[in-house]
N, C-alpha and C positions, 0 to 999 in steps of 0.2 A: 220555418220548418217545420213540421209537427212532423213524428212517424210512428208505426209501432199500431200493435191493435186499437190500440185505445186511441188511436187517430187525433180526430179532434179534440177528442172527450179532454187530454189531459190539461189543455189551458182550464178549461171550467173545471175541471176537479184540482187546479190550484188554488183557482180566484173562492173558494171554497172557506180554503185556510189549511191552515199549516195543518192540524189535525188530522183534516178530512185526509190531506196528499199521504202525510207519512203512514196514514195506516192503508192506502193504498197500495203505497210501497212496500210496507209488510206481506203483504198478500203473496208479492211476487218479486221479491226484492231483487233477484237477476233481470229483473224485464229489461229490455234497452229503452231508455228513454231521452227523448229528443225534443228540447224545447226550442232550438237556436233561433234567431230572430222576434223571439218575442220580447214584450213590453212590459217589464218587472219594476220600472224604475219607484224608488220611494215608496216600494212594499214592504208590509213587516212579515219579513216569513224567517224570523230570529227560528233555530232550531231543522230548519228544514233538511231534509236529506234529497241532496240534487249528487248523492252519488252514482258515478260510473253513467253521468249522463253528458248527452251531446249540448253544450250550450253556446257554439258557435255564435256570436254577432248579438248573445243575446244582450239586451239592455236592464242590468240591474243598477242604473247610477241612483247615486243613494240611498238605496236598498237597506233596510234594516236584517244582515244576515249572521248577527251573532249566533256563533257553536250550530251555524249551518254543517254540514256536511257536504261537500266536494269532491268527494277520494274519486280520484282516478278519471274523475269528470275530465272531458273536454273543452276549454273555454276561450279557447282561440279569437282573438279579433272581439272576445265580450267587452260590456264598458261599463267597468268598474270604478269607475271616478268616483270619489265621496263617500262609496261604501263602507258599511260596517261589520268588518270580519271578525271583529274580536272573538277569540279562542274556535274561529270557526277550522274546520279540518280541512284541506287543501292536501292530503296527504295524494303525491302521487297526479297532482294535477296537471293538465297542462293549459300553462300560461302566454303561451307566446302570443304575440300582438295585442295583448290585451290594454284596457285601458285601465289602471290601477291610481291616478293620481288623485293622490290625498284620502284615497283609502286607509283605514283604519285596521291591520291585521297586529295587532298586539295581540301575544301569544297565542297566535293563530298555529297549528300542526301545516309546515310547507312540505315535510320531511320529499326529497326525492322528486319536491314539483319542480316543472319546465318551467325556466323564470330567462331563459337565456334573451338576452339584446333587450329587455325590458326598462324604460325607463321610468322608475320608482318616486321621481318626485315627488315630494313632501308625503311621502307612504308612512304611517307609524308600525314599525316592526319591532317593538319592544318586548323582548320577552319571543318572540317565534322561535319554532322547532325548522333549522333550516338545513337541517342536516341532510347532506348526502346531494341538497339541491342546486339546480343548473342553473349557475347567477354570471356565466361568461359574457362577457362583452358588457354586463348590464351595468345602468347609471343607476349609484346609491350616494351618490355626493352629498353629505352635510343630513344624512338621515340618522335616526337614532331606532340604534341596535343594541340598546343597551341591552347587557343580560342575554340576547339570545345564542341560540345554541346552531354553532355552524359548522360543527366537525365532518371531516370529509365534506364539505360542498367544496363545488369547481365555479372558483370566480378567477378564471384566468381573462388579463386584461379587463376586469369590470373596475369602475371606477368608483372609490370609496374616498375620494378626499375630503377630509375636513369629519368623516361620519362617525357617529358617537356608538362607539363599537367597548365601551367601559364593563369589563367583568365579561366581556362580551367567548364566548367557547367556539374555538379555531382548528383544536386538535386537527391535524391529518387535513386540514383545508388545503387545499390548488388556488394559492395567489399566486402563480406567476406572469409576472407583468402588469399586476394590478395596482395602480393609483390608490395607495395611500396616503399621498401629500397631506399633514397638518390634523392627521386622523386625530381621534382620542381613542387608546388603548391602555388606558392605566388598569393593571392586574386582568389584562387580558389572556387567554390560554391558546398560545403557538405551537405546542408541544408538537413538534413534525409537521409542521405547514411549510409547502414548497413557495417560498418569500423569492423566487429568482424574479431580476432584474424588477423587481418591483422598487416602486418607488416610496421611500420614506422620509421624505424630508419635510422638518417640523416634525413629522409626527412625535405623539406622545406615548412612551411607553413604558413610565414607570410602575414599576411594580408588576410587570406581564413578564411572562416564561415563555421561553423562547429553546428550550432544552431541546436540540436535534432538528432546528430548524433551517434548512436552506433558505443561504444568505448569498447566494451567487447572483454578480452584480448589480446588489441594490445600490440604491439611490440613498446615503445616510447626510445627509449636511443638514446638522442644525434641530437633527433627535436627540428624545431626553430617554434617556434608557438609565434613570434612576433606579437603584436596587431590582433589576431587573435580575432575574435569575435563568442564567447558561448553564448546564453542567457541560454541553458539548454541542458544536452546533457542523454545521458541513461549507463551504468554501466554493466547492465544484458545481458545475453543472448537473451531474449526475447523483448528488450526495452520498458519495461512498467514500471520501476521506475526512475521516471525522479528528476533528479537533474540539479538545477537551480545554475546560475553564475550572480552574479552583473559585471558591465562593469570592464573590466580587474581581474578581479577575477581568472578566470580558467586557462588565460597565468600565476601568478602569482602561481599559484596550481600545474600548473603542467609544466612548462619549464623545460628543461635542462640547469642547472645550469652550470656555466662555470668554470673550473677548472686549479689548475696551481699543476704541478705534480714532486715532486722532488725524482731522483734516487739513492741511498745510494750503491755505488759498494760494493758487498764482505758484506755487512749488516751492520745494523745501530747501535752504539756504542752505550753505555751507558750514554757517557756525550747529544752526539747528540737526543736521547731521553729526558734527564734531561732538556737541549737546549729549546726543541721543542715548548713547551707554549711560551718563550720568543720569538721565531722567530716571531709567531704566533700574538702575544701582538704585536711587533715592525710593522707588514704589516696592522696593526689593528689601529695604530698610525698614522703609513703615510700616508694610505686611509681608513680613515673612509667612514663609511656611504656605503659602500662596501660589507658589508658581510662576511667577512674573514673568515673560520672557517677549523676546520681539518676533511673531511672526513673520511679517514681512512689510514691506514697504512699494506703494505703486502707485502710478499714475491714474487721475481720476479725471473726469472731463472740467473739475477746477482748478487742478493742482495735485498737492501725493497725500496719496492715504498711509498712515503707517499703524497695524494693526499690533495690538498686543495680546498675546494670550494668556489668562488666568488657569491655570488648573485646578485648585482647590481653595472655590470662595462662594457664602452663597450671596442668596442678593443682595441683603443688604453693604455687607464687605466688597462685593462686586461694583453698587455705585460707589462707596465710598473710594475706593482705586478710579473710577471714570473722574468722580469731582476732583480728586489729589492729579492724576495723568494731564486733564485740562490745564489745570491752575499752573502748573508745571509749562505746558506748553505756551499757554499766555505769556508765561515771562519769558519765554524765548521768542516769541513772536513781536513780545512790546521789544526787545533789544534790536529789532531789524533796523532800528534808524538810532542806533548809539554802535557806532561804531568803536568807540574809545572804550568805553567800558565790555563792548564785545572781545577786542583786542586784550584786556587786562584781563577777561576771564578765560581766551584760549591759551595763554602764558601761562597762568596759574592751573592752569586741569589737572585736577586731582580729584580721582571719582568720591573719595571719599568726603569733600568739603565743598566742591565745585558747584553743589547747585544751591544748599544755602547761601553763596553766597553771589549767584546768579538771580536768586529771588529779592534779596536785598538790594542788587544794584538797582532791580526792576522795579522794586516799589511800586508806590498805589498804582503804578499806569500797567503794570503787570496782571494787581490782582480787579482793572478796574476791565482789562482784556478779558480775563478768564471768566466772568461774571457774563460778559457780551456773546463770548464764547455757546457759555454754560445756558443762558439764554432762548439764542441761535436754535442749539440743539433741539432742545427742549419744542418749543415752537415747529422745528420741523417732524419730530417723532408725533407729535399730536397730531 
């Protein structure tokens, strides 16, 4: 549909080129323009002024729309797949139901734009201005949003799993119920953001700012909060009960601790249960100040899993602890078929020297068993 005084002349003016079109628009910038249904795909429309235009169902697929203006325009159902919209001005534009798959919106102005429920798969939003944009229920999984400005954006129930949000500004953003599973939020600023009921499992928040954030009912297993900045936060649904933290205290209280897991095929024997404290004592003596402690013992499909938490250890130290734990476990398992040695060890069970005796008694068989376990674990991890 084309409407207005110019009627059928509008497409013809646009076909004369961007310069002719923009000159015509400058003569009466308030004149309502409608190009609904026009086929403008693959056209070079860089810098075109289509502000306050009705462009519903317009085909702009793969068009060059760099630095174009769509301020306050209606782009409902428009086809913008693969379009180049770098640095375009879409302030206040209505993009509901638009097809933006593969579009490049790097550094575009999307302030107050309506992107509600949109599937933004494969869209590049690097450095985009999304302040106060409506992104409720939008699909932004695995998107490039690095250095974007999303202050006070509305993102309730949006899917941002594995999105790249490094350095993104999210101050005051409404992120209630948002899926941030595995998202990259290093150095992101979430000051005053509402993260109530958000999924933050495996999210990376190294050096991020969480001061003043609402964290009610957040899911946080596996999250990384190294050197996170949080002077105070709210754990109630309304964000009224302030909890203050000294420097580094938030990380200490809420960081996901590293762990070592030992799986005992077929179950764990009485001997292995009895010698488990000695195993833990051995690790504590070998790696002092790492906070080694037993977390849980639980049945699995193929046996029993023992989880050991390590409170303070870098990646290299954690790997060393894991290898030593599996070596000790190998000694335990190697003695399953050697009742005499087990009985002697249990008789002389002294936490200070029991494990060295066990390792010596198990001998080469323990070392071979440990190497087999490590090789199997490495293969499963690969």
